[in-house]
C-alpha positions in Angstrom: -6.9 25.6 -5.5 -3.7 25.0 -7.4 -3.3 26.5 -10.7 -2.8 23.1 -12.3 -6.0 21.6 -10.8 -7.0 20.0 -14.1 -3.6 18.2 -14.4 -3.7 17.2 -10.8 -7.0 15.6 -11.2 -5.9 13.6 -14.2 -2.6 12.6 -12.6 -4.5 11.3 -9.5 -7.1 9.3 -11.7 -10.1 11.7 -10.8 -12.7 12.0 -13.5 -15.4 14.7 -13.9 -18.9 13.7 -12.8 -21.6 15.4 -14.8 -24.9 16.3 -13.2 -27.6 14.0 -14.5 -31.3 13.9 -13.9 -31.0 11.0 -11.6 -28.7 13.0 -9.3 -31.1 15.9 -9.3 -34.0 13.5 -8.4 -32.0 12.0 -5.6 -31.7 15.5 -3.9 -35.4 15.2 -3.1 -34.7 12.4 -0.6 -32.1 14.4 1.4 -32.7 16.5 4.5 -32.5 20.2 4.1 -29.1 22.0 4.2 -28.2 25.5 3.7 -25.9 24.7 0.7 -27.7 23.3 -2.3 -24.4 22.4 -3.9 -23.6 20.2 -0.9 -26.8 18.4 -1.4 -26.2 17.8 -5.0 -22.7 16.4 -4.3 -24.2 14.1 -1.6 -26.8 13.0 -4.1 -24.2 12.3 -6.7 -22.0 10.4 -4.3 -24.9 8.3 -2.9 -26.4 7.5 -6.3 -23.0 6.5 -7.8 -21.6 4.8 -4.8 -18.7 7.3 -4.4 -17.0 9.0 -1.4 -16.9 12.7 -0.9 -13.4 14.3 -0.2 -14.2 17.2 2.2 -13.3 19.0 5.3 -17.0 20.3 5.8 -18.3 18.8 8.9 -22.0 19.5 7.8 -21.6 16.8 5.2 -21.2 14.2 8.0 -24.9 14.5 8.8 -25.7 12.7 5.6 -25.3 8.9 5.2 -22.5 9.1 2.6 -18.9 8.0 2.6 -16.5 10.8 3.4 -12.7 11.0 3.1 -11.1 13.8 5.1 -9.6 16.6 3.1 -6.3 18.1 4.3 -6.1 21.8 4.5 -2.8 23.2 3.4 -1.5 26.4 5.3 
């Protein structure tokens, strides 16, 4: 992660998405996955109609919009 991550997020119009009860409840309807944080991110994206930016192929097993994340060398 870049040292100026906060500034980069603001500069690119990203906003923080707090975890709300509705997100936690949506996790119940997702298939098991080894990473509980992934499940919460998927639940947030599905609940709020958002896309996830990730290079994690395991996320693709969920019915959620995904934008590929580039990996810098």
